PQR file with spaces between the fields and no chain letter, atoms N, CA, C, O and H, PARSE charges and radii, in Angstrom:
ATOM       1  N    UNK     1      -5.995  -13.937  -17.735 -0.4000 1.5000
ATOM       2  CA   UNK     1      -6.441  -13.309  -16.544 -0.0000 2.0000
ATOM       3  C    UNK     1      -5.851  -11.699  -16.467  0.5500 1.7000
ATOM       4  O    UNK     1      -4.645  -11.471  -16.562 -0.5500 1.4000
ATOM       5  N    UNK     2      -6.847  -10.645  -16.288 -0.4000 1.5000
ATOM       6  CA   UNK     2      -6.644   -9.185  -15.873 -0.0000 2.0000
ATOM       7  C    UNK     2      -6.204   -8.927  -14.504  0.5500 1.7000
ATOM       8  O    UNK     2      -6.686   -9.550  -13.558 -0.5500 1.4000
ATOM       9  H    UNK     2      -7.826  -10.830  -16.211  0.4000 1.0000
ATOM      10  N    UNK     3      -5.338   -8.062  -14.371 -0.4000 1.5000
ATOM      11  CA   UNK     3      -4.876   -7.644  -13.229 -0.0000 2.0000
ATOM      12  C    UNK     3      -4.416   -6.294  -13.048  0.5500 1.7000
ATOM      13  O    UNK     3      -4.087   -5.660  -14.050 -0.5500 1.4000
ATOM      14  H    UNK     3      -4.947   -7.556  -15.140  0.4000 1.0000
ATOM      15  N    UNK     4      -4.346   -5.756  -11.886 -0.4000 1.5000
ATOM      16  CA   UNK     4      -3.703   -4.438  -11.541 -0.0000 2.0000
ATOM      17  C    UNK     4      -2.369   -4.588  -10.704  0.5500 1.7000
ATOM      18  O    UNK     4      -2.206   -5.642  -10.089 -0.5500 1.4000
ATOM      19  H    UNK     4      -4.613   -6.271  -11.072  0.4000 1.0000
ATOM      20  N    UNK     5      -1.518   -3.713  -10.650 -0.4000 1.5000
ATOM      21  CA   UNK     5      -0.487   -3.871   -9.721 -0.0000 2.0000
ATOM      22  C    UNK     5      -0.791   -3.332   -8.436  0.5500 1.7000
ATOM      23  O    UNK     5      -1.499   -2.325   -8.423 -0.5500 1.4000
ATOM      24  H    UNK     5      -1.651   -2.857  -11.150  0.4000 1.0000
ATOM      25  N    UNK     6      -0.329   -3.881   -7.175 -0.4000 1.5000
ATOM      26  CA   UNK     6      -0.377   -3.389   -6.139 -0.0000 2.0000
ATOM      27  C    UNK     6       0.594   -2.015   -5.813  0.5500 1.7000
ATOM      28  O    UNK     6       1.721   -1.907   -6.297 -0.5500 1.4000
ATOM      29  H    UNK     6       0.247   -4.698   -7.186  0.4000 1.0000
ATOM      30  N    UNK     7       0.045   -1.089   -5.009 -0.4000 1.5000
ATOM      31  CA   UNK     7       0.507    0.125   -4.934 -0.0000 2.0000
ATOM      32  C    UNK     7       2.292   -0.015   -4.733  0.5500 1.7000
ATOM      33  O    UNK     7       3.069    0.488   -5.544 -0.5500 1.4000
ATOM      34  H    UNK     7      -0.870   -1.177   -4.616  0.4000 1.0000
ATOM      35  N    UNK     8       2.676   -0.677   -3.685 -0.4000 1.5000
ATOM      36  CA   UNK     8       4.017   -0.737   -3.197 -0.0000 2.0000
ATOM      37  C    UNK     8       4.698   -1.638   -3.726  0.5500 1.7000
ATOM      38  O    UNK     8       5.779   -1.308   -4.215 -0.5500 1.4000
ATOM      39  H    UNK     8       2.045   -1.086   -3.027  0.4000 1.0000
ATOM      40  N    UNK     9       4.301   -2.943   -3.781 -0.4000 1.5000
ATOM      41  CA   UNK     9       5.155   -3.982   -4.369 -0.0000 2.0000
ATOM      42  C    UNK     9       5.200   -4.244   -5.814  0.5500 1.7000
ATOM      43  O    UNK     9       6.078   -4.777   -6.493 -0.5500 1.4000
ATOM      44  H    UNK     9       3.423   -3.211   -3.384  0.4000 1.0000
ATOM      45  N    UNK    10       4.122   -3.777   -6.117 -0.4000 1.5000
ATOM      46  CA   UNK    10       3.829   -4.086   -7.940 -0.0000 2.0000
ATOM      47  C    UNK    10       3.242   -5.469   -8.047  0.5500 1.7000
ATOM      48  O    UNK    10       3.008   -5.967   -9.148 -0.5500 1.4000
ATOM      49  H    UNK    10       3.409   -3.344   -5.566  0.4000 1.0000
ATOM      50  N    UNK    11       2.998   -6.105   -6.892 -0.4000 1.5000
ATOM      51  CA   UNK    11       2.528   -7.375   -7.097 -0.0000 2.0000
ATOM      52  C    UNK    11       1.158   -7.420   -7.609  0.5500 1.7000
ATOM      53  O    UNK    11       0.362   -6.507   -7.388 -0.5500 1.4000
ATOM      54  H    UNK    11       3.188   -5.700   -5.998  0.4000 1.0000
ATOM      55  N    UNK    12       0.790   -8.738   -8.466 -0.4000 1.5000
ATOM      56  CA   UNK    12      -0.418   -8.464   -9.268 -0.0000 2.0000
ATOM      57  C    UNK    12      -1.643   -8.611   -8.149  0.5500 1.7000
ATOM      58  O    UNK    12      -1.559   -9.257   -7.105 -0.5500 1.4000
ATOM      59  H    UNK    12       1.436   -9.480   -8.646  0.4000 1.0000
ATOM      60  N    UNK    13      -2.683   -7.936   -8.564 -0.4000 1.5000
ATOM      61  CA   UNK    13      -4.024   -8.140   -7.749 -0.0000 2.0000
ATOM      62  C    UNK    13      -4.923   -8.509   -9.048  0.5500 1.7000
ATOM      63  O    UNK    13      -4.994   -7.817  -10.064 -0.5500 1.4000
ATOM      64  H    UNK    13      -2.752   -7.411   -9.412  0.4000 1.0000
ATOM      65  N    UNK    14      -5.482   -9.528   -8.856 -0.4000 1.5000
ATOM      66  CA   UNK    14      -6.220  -10.070   -9.904 -0.0000 2.0000
ATOM      67  C    UNK    14      -7.800   -9.359  -10.131  0.5500 1.7000
ATOM      68  O    UNK    14      -8.464   -9.164   -9.113 -0.5500 1.4000
ATOM      69  H    UNK    14      -5.425  -10.090   -8.031  0.4000 1.0000
ATOM      70  N    UNK    15      -8.225   -9.082  -11.111 -0.4000 1.5000
ATOM      71  CA   UNK    15      -9.526   -8.486  -11.139 -0.0000 2.0000
ATOM      72  C    UNK    15     -10.503   -9.355  -10.802  0.5500 1.7000
ATOM      73  O    UNK    15     -10.483  -10.549  -11.102 -0.5500 1.4000
ATOM      74  H    UNK    15      -7.686   -9.240  -11.938  0.4000 1.0000
ATOM      75  N    UNK    16     -11.425   -8.770  -10.143 -0.4000 1.5000
ATOM      76  CA   UNK    16     -12.530   -9.455   -9.462 -0.0000 2.0000
ATOM      77  C    UNK    16     -12.508   -9.890   -8.147  0.5500 1.7000
ATOM      78  O    UNK    16     -13.565  -10.235   -7.619 -0.5500 1.4000
ATOM      79  H    UNK    16     -11.441   -7.800   -9.899  0.4000 1.0000
ATOM      80  N    UNK    17     -11.278   -9.933   -7.435 -0.4000 1.5000
ATOM      81  CA   UNK    17     -11.232  -10.324   -6.096 -0.0000 2.0000
ATOM      82  C    UNK    17     -12.049   -9.624   -4.940  0.5500 1.7000
ATOM      83  O    UNK    17     -12.365   -8.437   -5.018 -0.5500 1.4000
ATOM      84  H    UNK    17     -10.419   -9.653   -7.864  0.4000 1.0000
ATOM      85  N    UNK    18     -12.296  -10.238   -4.116 -0.4000 1.5000
ATOM      86  CA   UNK    18     -13.031   -9.621   -2.999 -0.0000 2.0000
ATOM      87  C    UNK    18     -12.398   -8.659   -2.100  0.5500 1.7000
ATOM      88  O    UNK    18     -12.959   -7.665   -1.638 -0.5500 1.4000
ATOM      89  H    UNK    18     -12.039  -11.203   -4.053  0.4000 1.0000
ATOM      90  N    UNK    19     -11.060   -9.061   -1.859 -0.4000 1.5000
ATOM      91  CA   UNK    19     -10.181   -7.867   -1.020 -0.0000 2.0000
ATOM      92  C    UNK    19      -8.790   -8.344   -1.658  0.5500 1.7000
ATOM      93  O    UNK    19      -8.657   -9.219   -2.514 -0.5500 1.4000
ATOM      94  H    UNK    19     -10.604   -9.868   -2.235  0.4000 1.0000
ATOM      95  N    UNK    20      -7.881   -7.655   -1.114 -0.4000 1.5000
ATOM      96  CA   UNK    20      -6.247   -7.694   -1.530 -0.0000 2.0000
ATOM      97  C    UNK    20      -5.500   -7.086   -0.205  0.5500 1.7000
ATOM      98  O    UNK    20      -5.977   -6.227    0.537 -0.5500 1.4000
ATOM      99  H    UNK    20      -7.988   -6.944   -0.419  0.4000 1.0000
ATOM     100  N    UNK    21      -4.186   -7.739   -0.065 -0.4000 1.5000
ATOM     101  CA   UNK    21      -3.265   -7.095    0.988 -0.0000 2.0000
ATOM     102  C    UNK    21      -2.097   -7.065    0.228  0.5500 1.7000
ATOM     103  O    UNK    21      -1.782   -8.068   -0.413 -0.5500 1.4000
ATOM     104  H    UNK    21      -3.798   -8.437   -0.667  0.4000 1.0000
ATOM     105  N    UNK    22      -1.294   -5.889    0.201 -0.4000 1.5000
ATOM     106  CA   UNK    22      -0.170   -5.801   -0.524 -0.0000 2.0000
ATOM     107  C    UNK    22       1.033   -5.782    0.849  0.5500 1.7000
ATOM     108  O    UNK    22       1.149   -4.945    1.744 -0.5500 1.4000
ATOM     109  H    UNK    22      -1.550   -5.074    0.721  0.4000 1.0000
ATOM     110  N    UNK    23       1.685   -6.812    0.639 -0.4000 1.5000
ATOM     111  CA   UNK    23       2.689   -6.952    1.792 -0.0000 2.0000
ATOM     112  C    UNK    23       4.280   -6.940    1.408  0.5500 1.7000
ATOM     113  O    UNK    23       4.643   -7.288    0.285 -0.5500 1.4000
ATOM     114  H    UNK    23       1.591   -7.492   -0.088  0.4000 1.0000
ATOM     115  N    UNK    24       4.977   -6.620    2.166 -0.4000 1.5000
ATOM     116  CA   UNK    24       6.457   -6.768    2.190 -0.0000 2.0000
ATOM     117  C    UNK    24       7.023   -7.855    3.124  0.5500 1.7000
ATOM     118  O    UNK    24       6.903   -7.848    4.349 -0.5500 1.4000
ATOM     119  H    UNK    24       4.681   -6.337    3.079  0.4000 1.0000
ATOM     120  N    UNK    25       7.722   -8.889    2.311 -0.4000 1.5000
ATOM     121  CA   UNK    25       8.164  -10.022    2.904 -0.0000 2.0000
ATOM     122  C    UNK    25       9.216   -9.637    3.884  0.5500 1.7000
ATOM     123  O    UNK    25      10.200   -8.959    3.589 -0.5500 1.4000
ATOM     124  H    UNK    25       7.820   -8.895    1.316  0.4000 1.0000
ATOM     125  N    UNK    26       8.909  -10.184    5.257 -0.4000 1.5000
ATOM     126  CA   UNK    26       9.709   -9.672    6.408 -0.0000 2.0000
ATOM     127  C    UNK    26      10.882  -10.887    6.781  0.5500 1.7000
ATOM     128  O    UNK    26      12.031  -10.737    7.197 -0.5500 1.4000
ATOM     129  H    UNK    26       8.110  -10.735    5.496  0.4000 1.0000
ATOM     130  N    UNK    27      10.202  -12.016    6.494 -0.4000 1.5000
ATOM     131  CA   UNK    27      10.996  -13.238    6.914 -0.0000 2.0000
ATOM     132  C    UNK    27      10.323  -14.512    6.347  0.5500 1.7000
ATOM     133  O    UNK    27       9.105  -14.646    6.227 -0.5500 1.4000
ATOM     134  H    UNK    27       9.268  -12.137    6.156  0.4000 1.0000
ATOM     135  N    UNK    28      11.269  -15.441    6.011 -0.4000 1.5000
ATOM     136  CA   UNK    28      10.869  -16.844    5.731 -0.0000 2.0000
ATOM     137  C    UNK    28      11.530  -17.906    6.400  0.5500 1.7000
ATOM     138  O    UNK    28      12.739  -18.135    6.373 -0.5500 1.4000
ATOM     139  H    UNK    28      12.258  -15.331    6.109  0.4000 1.0000
ATOM     140  N    UNK    29      10.503  -18.645    7.103 -0.4000 1.5000
ATOM     141  CA   UNK    29      11.126  -19.651    8.027 -0.0000 2.0000
ATOM     142  C    UNK    29      10.747  -21.074    7.518  0.5500 1.7000
ATOM     143  O    UNK    29       9.582  -21.319    7.207 -0.5500 1.4000
ATOM     144  H    UNK    29       9.521  -18.460    7.125  0.4000 1.0000
ATOM     145  N    UNK    30      11.730  -22.012    7.433 -0.4000 1.5000
ATOM     146  CA   UNK    30      11.315  -23.368    7.061 -0.0000 2.0000
ATOM     147  C    UNK    30      10.724  -24.068    8.295  0.5500 1.7000
ATOM     148  O    UNK    30      11.325  -24.145    9.366 -0.5500 1.4000
ATOM     149  H    UNK    30      12.677  -21.813    7.685  0.4000 1.0000
ATOM     150  N    UNK    31       9.401  -24.612    8.047 -0.4000 1.5000
ATOM     151  CA   UNK    31       8.836  -25.248    9.115 -0.0000 2.0000
ATOM     152  C    UNK    31       8.386  -26.605    8.465  0.5500 1.7000
ATOM     153  O    UNK    31       7.410  -26.735    7.727 -0.5500 1.4000
ATOM     154  H    UNK    31       8.912  -24.549    7.177  0.4000 1.0000
ATOM     155  N    UNK    32       9.358  -27.716    8.903 -0.4000 1.5000
ATOM     156  CA   UNK    32       8.949  -28.951    8.225 -0.0000 2.0000
ATOM     157  C    UNK    32       9.156  -29.004    6.622  0.5500 1.7000
ATOM     158  O    UNK    32      10.265  -28.721    6.168 -0.5500 1.4000
ATOM     159  H    UNK    32      10.151  -27.611    9.503  0.4000 1.0000
ATOM     160  N    UNK    33       8.192  -29.331    5.843 -0.4000 1.5000
ATOM     161  CA   UNK    33       8.196  -29.428    4.610 -0.0000 2.0000
ATOM     162  C    UNK    33       7.431  -28.174    3.876  0.5500 1.7000
ATOM     163  O    UNK    33       7.090  -28.163    2.693 -0.5500 1.4000
ATOM     164  H    UNK    33       7.291  -29.561    6.212  0.4000 1.0000
ATOM     165  N    UNK    34       7.266  -27.290    4.676 -0.4000 1.5000
ATOM     166  CA   UNK    34       6.720  -25.824    4.173 -0.0000 2.0000
ATOM     167  C    UNK    34       7.553  -24.822    4.561  0.5500 1.7000
ATOM     168  O    UNK    34       8.479  -25.019    5.347 -0.5500 1.4000
ATOM     169  H    UNK    34       7.543  -27.299    5.636  0.4000 1.0000
ATOM     170  N    UNK    35       7.263  -23.582    3.996 -0.4000 1.5000
ATOM     171  CA   UNK    35       7.980  -22.441    4.442 -0.0000 2.0000
ATOM     172  C    UNK    35       6.894  -21.304    4.688  0.5500 1.7000
ATOM     173  O    UNK    35       6.028  -20.902    3.911 -0.5500 1.4000
ATOM     174  H    UNK    35       6.510  -23.421    3.357  0.4000 1.0000
ATOM     175  N    UNK    36       7.152  -20.941    5.851 -0.4000 1.5000
ATOM     176  CA   UNK    36       6.066  -19.883    6.565 -0.0000 2.0000
ATOM     177  C    UNK    36       6.734  -18.609    6.061  0.5500 1.7000
ATOM     178  O    UNK    36       7.931  -18.413    6.267 -0.5500 1.4000
ATOM     179  H    UNK    36       7.856  -21.267    6.482  0.4000 1.0000
ATOM     180  N    UNK    37       5.916  -17.686    5.359 -0.4000 1.5000
ATOM     181  CA   UNK    37       6.233  -16.477    4.939 -0.0000 2.0000
ATOM     182  C    UNK    37       5.629  -15.547    5.831  0.5500 1.7000
ATOM     183  O    UNK    37       4.408  -15.619    5.965 -0.5500 1.4000
ATOM     184  H    UNK    37       4.943  -17.846    5.192  0.4000 1.0000
ATOM     185  N    UNK    38       6.396  -14.510    6.596 -0.4000 1.5000
ATOM     186  CA   UNK    38       5.927  -13.446    7.545 -0.0000 2.0000
ATOM     187  C    UNK    38       6.135  -12.001    6.525  0.5500 1.7000
ATOM     188  O    UNK    38       7.176  -11.593    6.011 -0.5500 1.4000
ATOM     189  H    UNK    38       7.389  -14.451    6.487  0.4000 1.0000
ATOM     190  N    UNK    39       4.880  -11.477    6.461 -0.4000 1.5000
ATOM     191  CA   UNK    39       4.900  -10.182    5.917 -0.0000 2.0000
ATOM     192  C    UNK    39       4.469   -8.942    6.641  0.5500 1.7000
ATOM     193  O    UNK    39       3.686   -9.075    7.581 -0.5500 1.4000
ATOM     194  H    UNK    39       4.034  -11.808    6.878  0.4000 1.0000
ATOM     195  N    UNK    40       4.874   -7.817    6.321 -0.4000 1.5000
ATOM     196  CA   UNK    40       4.222   -6.817    6.886 -0.0000 2.0000
ATOM     197  C    UNK    40       3.249   -5.940    5.981  0.5500 1.7000
ATOM     198  O    UNK    40       3.780   -5.295    5.077 -0.5500 1.4000
ATOM     199  H    UNK    40       5.510   -7.709    5.557  0.4000 1.0000
ATOM     200  N    UNK    41       2.021   -5.870    6.129 -0.4000 1.5000
ATOM     201  CA   UNK    41       1.124   -5.480    5.406 -0.0000 2.0000
ATOM     202  C    UNK    41       1.370   -3.937    5.184  0.5500 1.7000
ATOM     203  O    UNK    41       1.541   -3.201    6.157 -0.5500 1.4000
ATOM     204  H    UNK    41       1.590   -6.394    6.863  0.4000 1.0000
ATOM     205  N    UNK    42       1.384   -3.497    3.999 -0.4000 1.5000
ATOM     206  CA   UNK    42       1.566   -1.992    3.669 -0.0000 2.0000
ATOM     207  C    UNK    42       0.386   -1.411    3.371  0.5500 1.7000
ATOM     208  O    UNK    42       0.189   -0.259    3.758 -0.5500 1.4000
ATOM     209  H    UNK    42       1.245   -4.094    3.209  0.4000 1.0000
ATOM     210  N    UNK    43      -0.601   -2.110    2.629 -0.4000 1.5000
ATOM     211  CA   UNK    43      -1.882   -1.515    2.206 -0.0000 2.0000
ATOM     212  C    UNK    43      -2.653   -2.799    1.919  0.5500 1.7000
ATOM     213  O    UNK    43      -2.199   -3.891    1.577 -0.5500 1.4000
ATOM     214  H    UNK    43      -0.441   -3.045    2.314  0.4000 1.0000
ATOM     215  N    UNK    44      -4.114   -2.377    2.162 -0.4000 1.5000
ATOM     216  CA   UNK    44      -5.192   -3.389    1.962 -0.0000 2.0000
ATOM     217  C    UNK    44      -6.578   -2.705    1.585  0.5500 1.7000
ATOM     218  O    UNK    44      -6.936   -1.567    1.888 -0.5500 1.4000
ATOM     219  H    UNK    44      -4.483   -1.490    2.439  0.4000 1.0000
ATOM     220  N    UNK    45      -7.225   -3.589    0.908 -0.4000 1.5000
ATOM     221  CA   UNK    45      -8.691   -2.949    0.593 -0.0000 2.0000
ATOM     222  C    UNK    45      -9.750   -4.028    0.295  0.5500 1.7000
ATOM     223  O    UNK    45      -9.380   -5.054   -0.276 -0.5500 1.4000
ATOM     224  H    UNK    45      -6.934   -4.514    0.662  0.4000 1.0000
ATOM     225  N    UNK    46     -10.877   -3.887    0.597 -0.4000 1.5000
ATOM     226  CA   UNK    46     -12.142   -4.762    0.147 -0.0000 2.0000
ATOM     227  C    UNK    46     -12.582   -4.020   -0.997  0.5500 1.7000
ATOM     228  O    UNK    46     -12.759   -2.806   -0.895 -0.5500 1.4000
ATOM     229  H    UNK    46     -11.177   -3.054    1.060  0.4000 1.0000
ATOM     230  N    UNK    47     -12.823   -4.772   -2.335 -0.4000 1.5000
ATOM     231  CA   UNK    47     -13.111   -4.323   -3.370 -0.0000 2.0000
ATOM     232  C    UNK    47     -14.663   -4.473   -3.704  0.5500 1.7000
ATOM     233  O    UNK    47     -15.239   -3.660   -4.427 -0.5500 1.4000
ATOM     234  H    UNK    47     -12.679   -5.758   -2.418  0.4000 1.0000
ATOM     235  N    UNK    48     -15.185   -5.374   -3.229 -0.4000 1.5000
ATOM     236  CA   UNK    48     -16.387   -5.815   -3.190 -0.0000 2.0000
ATOM     237  C    UNK    48     -17.074   -6.709   -2.199  0.5500 1.7000
ATOM     238  O    UNK    48     -16.406   -7.540   -1.584 -0.5500 1.4000
ATOM     239  H    UNK    48     -14.717   -6.034   -2.641  0.4000 1.0000
ATOM     240  N    UNK    49     -18.418   -6.586   -1.997 -0.4000 1.5000
ATOM     241  CA   UNK    49     -18.868   -7.591   -0.934 -0.0000 2.0000
ATOM     242  C    UNK    49     -19.096   -8.907   -1.532  0.5500 1.7000
ATOM     243  O    UNK    49     -19.331   -8.998   -2.737 -0.5500 1.4000
ATOM     244  H    UNK    49     -18.961   -5.910   -2.496  0.4000 1.0000
ATOM     245  N    UNK    50     -19.043   -9.931   -0.769 -0.4000 1.5000
ATOM     246  CA   UNK    50     -19.034  -11.320   -0.910 -0.0000 2.0000
ATOM     247  C    UNK    50     -18.811  -12.309    0.018  0.5500 1.7000
ATOM     248  O    UNK    50     -18.643  -11.885    1.161 -0.5500 1.4000
ATOM     249  H    UNK    50     -18.852   -9.857    0.210  0.4000 1.0000
ATOM     250  N    UNK    51     -18.756  -13.586   -0.143 -0.4000 1.5000
ATOM     251  CA   UNK    51     -18.424  -14.590    0.675 -0.0000 2.0000
ATOM     252  C    UNK    51     -17.231  -14.990    0.237  0.5500 1.7000
ATOM     253  O    UNK    51     -17.158  -15.400   -0.921 -0.5500 1.4000
ATOM     254  H    UNK    51     -18.892  -13.930   -1.072  0.4000 1.0000
ATOM     255  N    UNK    52     -15.957  -14.950    1.138 -0.4000 1.5000
ATOM     256  CA   UNK    52     -14.714  -15.299    0.744 -0.0000 2.0000
ATOM     257  C    UNK    52     -14.790  -16.974    0.978  0.5500 1.7000
ATOM     258  O    UNK    52     -15.479  -17.479    1.865 -0.5500 1.4000
ATOM     259  H    UNK    52     -16.016  -14.617    2.079  0.4000 1.0000
ATOM     260  N    UNK    53     -14.028  -17.684    0.104 -0.4000 1.5000
ATOM     261  CA   UNK    53     -13.664  -19.157    0.354 -0.0000 2.0000
ATOM     262  C    UNK    53     -12.624  -19.411    0.945  0.5500 1.7000
ATOM     263  O    UNK    53     -11.571  -19.035    0.429 -0.5500 1.4000
ATOM     264  H    UNK    53     -13.469  -17.274   -0.616  0.4000 1.0000
ATOM     265  N    UNK    54     -12.604  -20.068    2.103 -0.4000 1.5000
ATOM     266  CA   UNK    54     -11.413  -20.338    3.041 -0.0000 2.0000
ATOM     267  C    UNK    54     -11.252  -22.103    2.929  0.5500 1.7000
ATOM     268  O    UNK    54     -12.124  -22.953    2.748 -0.5500 1.4000
ATOM     269  H    UNK    54     -13.459  -20.373    2.521  0.4000 1.0000
ATOM     270  N    UNK    55      -9.878  -22.232    3.103 -0.4000 1.5000
ATOM     271  CA   UNK    55      -9.550  -23.731    3.102 -0.0000 2.0000
ATOM     272  C    UNK    55      -9.188  -23.958    4.642  0.5500 1.7000
ATOM     273  O    UNK    55      -8.363  -23.235    5.201 -0.5500 1.4000
ATOM     274  H    UNK    55      -9.170  -21.542    3.250  0.4000 1.0000
ATOM     275  N    UNK    56      -9.803  -24.933    5.255 -0.4000 1.5000
ATOM     276  CA   UNK    56      -9.415  -25.188    6.776 -0.0000 2.0000
ATOM     277  C    UNK    56      -9.984  -26.669    7.085  0.5500 1.7000
ATOM     278  O    UNK    56     -11.062  -27.158    6.748 -0.5500 1.4000
ATOM     279  H    UNK    56     -10.472  -25.521    4.801  0.4000 1.0000
ATOM     280  N    UNK    57      -8.757  -27.318    7.947 -0.4000 1.5000
ATOM     281  CA   UNK    57      -9.277  -28.512    8.144 -0.0000 2.0000
ATOM     282  C    UNK    57      -9.458  -29.441    6.994  0.5500 1.7000
ATOM     283  O    UNK    57     -10.261  -30.363    7.136 -0.5500 1.4000
ATOM     284  H    UNK    57      -7.881  -26.921    8.220  0.4000 1.0000
ATOM     285  N    UNK    58      -8.793  -29.309    5.839 -0.4000 1.5000
ATOM     286  CA   UNK    58      -9.015  -30.126    4.757 -0.0000 2.0000
ATOM     287  C    UNK    58     -10.323  -29.863    4.180  0.5500 1.7000
ATOM     288  O    UNK    58     -10.843  -30.825    3.615 -0.5500 1.4000
ATOM     289  H    UNK    58      -8.140  -28.560    5.723  0.4000 1.0000
ATOM     290  N    UNK    59     -10.873  -28.930    4.197 -0.4000 1.5000
ATOM     291  CA   UNK    59     -12.467  -28.627    3.656 -0.0000 2.0000
ATOM     292  C    UNK    59     -12.533  -27.048    3.041  0.5500 1.7000
ATOM     293  O    UNK    59     -11.890  -26.138    3.564 -0.5500 1.4000
ATOM     294  H    UNK    59     -10.451  -28.148    4.656  0.4000 1.0000
ATOM     295  N    UNK    60     -13.119  -26.917    2.244 -0.4000 1.5000
ATOM     296  CA   UNK    60     -13.533  -25.500    1.605 -0.0000 2.0000
ATOM     297  C    UNK    60     -14.932  -25.086    2.439  0.5500 1.7000
ATOM     298  O    UNK    60     -15.913  -25.820    2.554 -0.5500 1.4000
ATOM     299  H    UNK    60     -13.641  -27.657    1.819  0.4000 1.0000
ATOM     300  N    UNK    61     -14.775  -23.629    3.038 -0.4000 1.5000
ATOM     301  CA   UNK    61     -16.042  -23.162    3.486 -0.0000 2.0000
ATOM     302  C    UNK    61     -16.087  -21.784    3.249  0.5500 1.7000
ATOM     303  O    UNK    61     -15.096  -21.054    3.231 -0.5500 1.4000
ATOM     304  H    UNK    61     -13.977  -23.033    2.945  0.4000 1.0000
ATOM     305  N    UNK    62     -17.461  -21.368    3.034 -0.4000 1.5000
ATOM     306  CA   UNK    62     -17.674  -19.842    2.628 -0.0000 2.0000
ATOM     307  C    UNK    62     -17.621  -18.985    4.187  0.5500 1.7000
ATOM     308  O    UNK    62     -18.262  -19.441    5.133 -0.5500 1.4000
ATOM     309  H    UNK    62     -18.266  -21.961    3.049  0.4000 1.0000
ATOM     310  N    UNK    63     -16.989  -18.011    4.298 -0.4000 1.5000
ATOM     311  CA   UNK    63     -17.334  -17.197    5.468 -0.0000 2.0000
ATOM     312  C    UNK    63     -18.597  -16.128    5.244  0.5500 1.7000
ATOM     313  O    UNK    63     -19.186  -15.970    4.174 -0.5500 1.4000
ATOM     314  H    UNK    63     -16.468  -17.640    3.529  0.4000 1.0000
ATOM     315  N    UNK    64     -18.850  -15.503    6.365 -0.4000 1.5000
ATOM     316  CA   UNK    64     -19.979  -14.768    6.273 -0.0000 2.0000
ATOM     317  C    UNK    64     -19.344  -13.604    5.277  0.5500 1.7000
ATOM     318  O    UNK    64     -18.153  -13.600    4.967 -0.5500 1.4000
ATOM     319  H    UNK    64     -18.372  -15.631    7.233  0.4000 1.0000
ATOM     320  N    UNK    65     -20.351  -12.569    4.798 -0.4000 1.5000
ATOM     321  CA   UNK    65     -20.106  -11.682    3.937 -0.0000 2.0000
ATOM     322  C    UNK    65     -18.997  -10.629    4.772  0.5500 1.7000
ATOM     323  O    UNK    65     -19.010  -10.407    5.983 -0.5500 1.4000
ATOM     324  H    UNK    65     -21.318  -12.573    5.050  0.4000 1.0000
ATOM     325  N    UNK    66     -18.171  -10.133    3.889 -0.4000 1.5000
ATOM     326  CA   UNK    66     -17.064   -9.020    4.480 -0.0000 2.0000
ATOM     327  C    UNK    66     -17.530   -7.757    4.018  0.5500 1.7000
ATOM     328  O    UNK    66     -16.912   -6.730    4.298 -0.5500 1.4000
ATOM     329  H    UNK    66     -18.161  -10.313    2.906  0.4000 1.0000
């Protein structure tokens, strides 16, 4: 899969995504059997219009166009 590097952290941004956020990790907190990662957004962009897919309450749904 093709990708570009995020401007600040050099994390991968997959080609074809609707939007991306480049974050610096500020803190990691253990919450039960999960790890909550808190990040500081350094830069973000919407690269093309579309309907993002989200997972909420054990179901996938599409949001309105961003």
